[in-house]
N, C-alpha and C positions, 0 to 999 in steps of 0.2 A: 307338838312334844316338848316338855320343859326338862331341862337338864342343867343341874347346879355342878359346879366345879369339883371334880372328883367323885360325881355321882353319874351312874349311868341310867337309861332308861331304855324301854322296850315297848314298842307298840304292837298289839295283837288285835287282829280283825276277826269278829265272830259273826254268825250268819243273822242273828237278831237279837234283840234286848234280852230275850228270857234266856239266852245263852251266856250273858255277861258275868253273871255272879259264878257259874260254873268255872268259867276260864279263869277268873280272878282267884277262886278258891284253889285251883290246881296250880296257879302261880304262887299263891301265899304259902302252899305247902312246900315249895322250894326253898323258901326263907332268903331269896336272893335281893329282895328289895324292901325298904323301910316302909313304903306306903304304895297304894294303888288308886288310881283314878278312873273310874267308870265313865265313859262318854258315849252319849247316843241321844237318839230321840224316838219317841213314840208318838204318832200323830192319830189323832182321834179318828179322823176319816178314813185313815189307811186300815183300819183294824176294828172289827166289830166287838173284840174283847179287850178294849183299851183300858179300862178300870183293873181287869184281871192281871193284865201285862204290867201294868205300872205297878201296882201292889206288889206283884210276884218279885219283880227287880229288886226294888225298895227293901222288902224283907230278905230276900236273899242276900243281898250286899251287906245289910246289917249283919246277917247270921254269918257270913264270911268274916267280917271285922272282929266280931266276938269270938268265934271259933280260933282264928288264928292270931288274936290279939295284935292285929295289924291294922293301921288306918286304911279304910277303903272310902274314899269321897265319891258321891254320887252325882254325877254330871250328865245324868241320863234325864234328857227334857221331856216334859209330858205336856203336848201342845194340842191346841185344836186344830190348826193349819199349818202348813209348811212355812209360810211368811212369820209365824210366830216364832217358830224355831230360829230363823234368820235373825230376828230382831235380839234374841237372847244368846246367840253364838257369835258375838262380835259386833252387833247391829247396835240399834237405838236402846235396847235395853241392857247393854253390857255384854260381858263375855262370861257365861256360867261356866265354861270349861276352865278357863283361867282361874275363876274362883275356887272351883272344885280342886285344882292343882295347888292353889295356894292353901286351902284347907288340909290336905293331905300332908303337906310339908309342916305345917303349923302342929297337927296331929302327931306326926313322927316326931318331932323335937319334943313334944310334950309327954309323949309315951317313954322316950328315952330319959328324960328327966325324972319321971316318975318311978322307974325301973329300978 
């Protein structure tokens, strides 16, 4: 979790990737936070409907962001195997979760300036 001085954060866990947009939508309706970060992983080998899940999550998060006029950074990894997720979540390919958090902060600041 990332917390800036004077700002709070809350972590919410959902049962699967498809539930992420709905949870963020409900949270965004509260207006409690300036931005949201979706984190998770979809592994091709773990589900036969990989492409559907990845597309639905991406479209859902985009819709929430537009409907709520609130930044929603997508840090849900779409990978072939578990090891690829490890590489992208703080391993040899960087930390995509951290990158998503920084995008959320940058977009929240931008939206505040544009408002």
